[in-house]
N, C-alpha and C positions, 0 to 999 in steps of 0.2 A: 689404677690400671692403665697400662699403656695402650694407644690406640692399637696396634699390630694385636696384642695379646686378645682384645676386646673382639677384634675382628675374628680371629682364629678361634676362640672359644665360642663364639655365639652365631656367625655365618656360615662355616664351614664344618654343617653337621651331617652326620651319615644315616642313612636310611636304617632305623632301628626296629622295623617288623610290625607286623599285625598283633603282636601283643602288646603293646607299648599302652601304659597306662594314660588316659586322656586322649587316646587315638579318636581324629575325627570330632573333636570339640573344641569350641572357641568361648572364652568368656569376654566379654566387652566391658570395660571400666568407665563408667560416666559418673562426672562430677567436676564442679568448677574448681578453680585454682583454690589452693587454701583446704579444698575438704578431706585431705588426707587419703584420698584413692588410691594414688601409688605406693604409700607405705602398707597400706592395706594390702593389696596386691601382691605386694613383696613377701608379707608376711603369711599369708593363707595358701599361696600356690606351692610351697615347697612338698616334695613327697608325691605331687600327681601327676607329675610329669608333664607340665604345661613351661611352654618358653613364654617369657615375658617381651611383648613387641612394644618400643617406646622410644619416640626418637630424641625426646629430652636427654635421656641417660648417655647417649654417644653425644649428642650437642654439648652437653657438661663437661664430659670429656674433652672434647674438642678444644672448647673456648678456655679450659683451664689450662690447656698444652700450649695454647697461645697467648696465654697471660691476659684474656680480656677479663674485663670487670664485668660478672654476670649478676652484681648485686644491683648496683646503679644504672647499669645500660648506657654509659655515656654516647652522644650522637657521635663523638669523633671514631667511635668502635663500630658503628653501623654496618659501614660495608664488609668490616673482616666477620663481624657477628651474622650478617646474613650470608656470607658465603659458607661458614660452618654450620650453620642451620641447614643450608641446603645441602650440604654432602651430608648430613646426620640424616635426614629424611630420605635422599636416595640409598644411602647404604640399609639403614631400616625397612625401606620397600624391598630391598634384596633379601634381606633378612628374613622378613616373610615370606616371600615367594618361595623362598628354600624351606621354609617350615610347612608350608601348603602343599609343597611337592613330596614331601617326605611323611605327609597326613599326620605331623605330629600338632598334638594340644598345644593352643596359643590363649594368653592373655593380652588382649588388646587394649593398652591403656593409654586412653584419650580422655579430652573433657568431655566431649558430647554436645558441642556449640552448636555443631551444624548437622542436624536431623539427616539431611540428604546424603552427606557423607557417611554417616552410619548405616544408613539403609542400603547404600549402594555396596559397602563393605560386607554385609549381611548376604545380602544376596549373592555375591560372589563366593564367599564360602561356602554357601549351601549349593551351589553350582558344583563344587568339589566334593560335595557329599558331607560338609560339616553341619553338626548340630549345633545352635546357637543360644547364649545364655546371655542377660545382662544383671551386673550388679550396678546398682545407682547409690553412691555415695552421697547422701544429704546433707548439708548445714545450713545454718543461717547466713545473711551476709556479714554480719559482724564476728562471726567466729571465722569465716572465710579470709575476712580482712587482717585480723588478727593473727591468724596462722600465717599468712602471706608474707606479713611484715616480719617474720622471725625465719623466713626461710633463707638460706644461704642465697639461693636464686630468686629473690622477689621480683613480682613482676608490679608495674604500676598500677594504682589504687583505680584509675578509670577502668582500665582493662579488665582486673579483678571483679568490677562491679558489672562490666557490660557482658563477661564471660558467665558470670552467677546468672544474671537474669535470664540469657539465651539458654542456659542449663536447665532452669527451672520451667521455662516454658516449653522445653522439649519433654519432662518425665513424661506427661500423660502419652503423648506421641509414642514415646519408646515402650511404654507398659503396653498400649496396643498391638506396636510393631512386632515384639518378643512373645506377648501373651501373659498371662497371669502365673503360669506355672514354670516360665522360664524368665522371670524378672523379678529382682528381690530390691528394695529399698534398705540400704543400711543407714541409720542413723547415727552422725558422726561430731555431734555438738558439744558432746561431753568430753573430758579428759579422764580417760578412766584406768586405773591403775589393776584390775582384775582381767585384763584382756578380753573384757566380754563381747567387745565388737570386732576383735578379730576372731573368736570362736565362732560366732555367729556367720561371717562371711566364710571362715574354713569349713563350717558345715554345710554352707550351701554349694561350695566349689566342690567339695568331696562327694556329696550327694549326686550332683551332674556328673560328675567324671565318672561315675561309678556305673551310670544309668547303659543299658545298651544302646547303641546309637541306633536312631530310629530314621535318618536319612536314607532312601532307598538306594542313592547311589553309593553310598559307603556301605551298605549291605552287600552290594554286590561286589565290590572290590574286596570285602574281606572274603567273603565264599569264593571268588577266583584265587585269591591268596592261599588261603587254606588247602583247596584243591591243587594247586601246584605243589605244594608241598609234600603232597602224597605220592607224588610220580618219583 
């Protein structure tokens, strides 16, 4: 997919209205590199009205367009790579702001390495009226390293270990932050052929998306919208 096409399809969104599926809902995906969280999110959010926000997607598009080696990350390409990543993050930030403006359902796909960043994002979404939920995709370090090595865009082993440890240390904090009813751990250590992992995640997303919004800001916005349509 070309960069321009990506931007046109994913950033220039129109307000779709108060009856959108997953309106005022955000799902945070957490899990270390190689956990499979991005694959799970792409498999489970279809049909729920969610928009996936992940700067890595745009970064890969831009890196491939520039012919950069995103498997070995050579030092000679570091400057171009950092520039592409900066643009991807800025564009993704714009994309997310547009989704929030239109009150669309969002899947925020990140690692969860930094607890303070997740808390800040959660607080910001709730100020706009969103209900929040987290799916934590859990794997062993061995499985994470094995899967990372097989990826097209593999990361350095030391970084994977550091990220895995950071995410594991945040698991309990995330559970306390989101609450037991809005936090689900998905174990993804096994290679499953029956899609049981995807089905579990899909059911959780479906239940969350269908719940009436609980945030009082969203309730007032929906009430005002419905009243305006009667005029």
